[in-house]
N, C-alpha and C positions, 0 to 999 in steps of 0.2 A: 476610861474603863478599858477600851480595847488595847491601849498601850500596856496596861497592867497585865491583861490576859495574855497578850502575845509576847511578853517578856519571858514567859515560861516556855522552854524548848519543847516540853512534852505536849503542851497545848498546841504549839505550832505543828508538831508531828501529827497530832490528832486532826487538826484542820486540813493539812495537806492530804493525809490518807482519806479522810472523809470526803474531800473534794473530788478525789479520783474515783472513789466508790460511787458517789452520786452522779458523776459524769457518765460512768458505764451504765448505771441503772436507768438514768433518764434517756440515754441513747437507745437502749433496748425498749424502753417504754414507748418512746415516740415511733420507733420502727414497728412496733406491734400495732399501733393505731393506724398505720398506713398499709396494713395487711401484708407486711413483709414477714415472711416466715423464717427470719433469721433466729427466732427463738427456738427453732427446732434443733439447731446445733447448740448444745449446752456446754460448750468448752469454757465459757465465761462464768458459769454458775459456781463451780467449786472455788476458784480463786476469789471470787467476790464474797462468797460465804466466809472463807477464811479471813479475808481482810476485815470484814465486818466484825468477826469474832475477836480480832486483835484490838479493836477500839476500846472496849472496856478494860482490857488488860493494860493498855497504855494509860488509861485514866487511873487505874490502881497503882501503877508505878509512879504517877505524879503524886498520888496521895501519900505513898510511902516516902517519896522524896520530901514532901512538905512536912510530914510528921517527923522525919529525921531532922530536918532543919529546926523544927519546933523544939525537939529534945535538946539539940545543940544549943539553942537559945536559952533553954532552962538551965543547962549546965553552966552557961556563961552568965548566969544571974540576969537574964534579959528582962526588960520591962514588959508590962502587960500588953501594951500596944503591939510590940514586936511579936509576942506569942500569938495574939489573935490574928495578926497579919499572916503569919506562917500557917496557922490552922485554916484560915479562909483560902489561902492559896492551895492547900492540900485538897480541900473539898471542891474547889472550882475545876480542877482537872478531871475529877471523877464525874462531876455534873456535866461538864462539857462533852466528855466521851459518851455518856449515856444519851445526851440530847442529840448527838450525831448518830449513834448506833441504833437506837430504837426505831426511828422512822426508816432507816435503811433496811432493817430486818423486815419491817412491814412491807416496804416497797418490793423487796426481794421475794417475799412470800406471794405477793400479788403477781409478780412476773412469773413465778413458778406455776401458779394457777393458770395464767394465760398460756403458758407453754403446754401444760397438760391439755388444756382446751383445744389448742391448735393440733396437738398430736392426735387427740380423739377425733377431731373433725377431719383430719387428713386420712385416718384409717377407714372412715366410713364412706 
């Protein structure tokens, strides 16, 4: 199954970008648990937000790529198996992008709340 998934270049891009995002998020999460106030400098927040927002768009481009291949297959009088394979490939990229993006958004929201908590506690 993994070889089928990672034959798609868009899914590989999603995996690489998601891995980088999670590396940054987990790094700051661990630093926040050790009372390191590196959360106060928020230079990493905006690039991380933008990178997470790109993930569903990459999934959508994979869907468009798969649907285009499916229509090409229909035009070439393709068999039913090939059509369903192209359609499932189209849906897998969107599903994979959402599976990577949604937890990242939640983790980023949690880190933002921690940052606000640290800011308020530092002001008092």
